[in-house]
Every structure is written in C-alpha cells, then in structure tokens.
C-alpha angles and dihedrals in degrees: 000000000000120000115240114258115250120226111267114259113252126223118240123228120230132184110225116220134191109219110180091323094316119113113226132166139215124201109256092237090060092062128077097181146328116242134192110248111274127187111287130211107236114200116207090235095059120119125241093269097043102097090188139264129306114216101225109181091324095314119110112232116193114234118212117205101218094196092058094039091055093044093245094123127032124216130356117310134169113264116249125253093265097048117137138190116228108207109209120234097261092046092232096116143016131209123221111218133170089240141345096220112176148349109231136185113228121195117228093249089061093058120085117182118230120218110247092235093060095073135038107284089344091283092154108068099176146353113236130192113229120176091339094309128111112236129187112236108209128220106227091202091056104041089097127042117241091257093049090049092050093051092047090051089051091053090049091051090051091050090050090050092051090051091048090057091059121086116246119246 
C-alpha cells in the first residue's frame, strides 16, 4: 500500500532589512509597502524611538526607528541616503530602517522558531538562514510591548485630533 503524498512544503517570503548594520527580516505578509523616506512630523512629546509621523493621505502614521528601539543607535541622527520606511500590512505603523535590501524566499528547513522568552517581548519569532547567514525574523506584533503600543496609539490619536482641527485645503 502506497503512502499518501503530503503536500509539498512551501517557501516563505521575507523582506530583509538593514537596521544599524544588523540584518533582520520581516515576513512578506506583514508588509504593505516599502517607501522612500519622506519628511516626518516630529512631535515634541515623542520618545527616543519615535521618528515622527508620516502623513499618509491625511492620516498620521507613527514611524518607529528600529535602530533606536533595539538600542543599536543612541540619540537622534539623520537617516542615511538609503533609508526606507516599511509600512506594515494594516497601515497603522511604519518602521524606519537603514535599508530594505531584498525580498527572499526561504525554504521551511531554513527556518528555526525562537521561543518567545528568549528575546525581549518575543520580538524575534524565528532565525532564518539566508545565503549562509543567520538572520533574525521579527514578529511585527511583538516589536513593541503592550504599554509601548498603547502609548504610541495615544500619540497617533492626538495627532489625528490636531489634523482634524485644521481646515482642509
């Protein structure tokens, strides 16, 4: 008797990011689009890792500087010439990275899950092997703690309220 064939394993797509010289990855389905770096509105109440707000069709989108959030770069500095914004799938946030470098296909055998307790807030979901290098695959849902996320949402609501008070052109 022949064994039933199993469905072939499918490769997963990841967007590779340069974050202060560290290569990280996001699952492709977590990303809506990659944008060149526009001018950002920087409120005086923003934290060290809040790069500012992107005006996306009249809606303020908070931009998280991953290098500062992860403690890889101290203080405010001007983004480099290849900096990108990675707009997340739901459009609620964007990530500032030094460069979005490549979209790669990773076979299942090159993905090793990471236990949530091994990284701060479980922000690294897996380790993937890309071109012989080990890369941390980030969990978009766990990059921020619940408290950080709540405070960021409050700042975004305040920015929306300020915009709503202005007359439209």
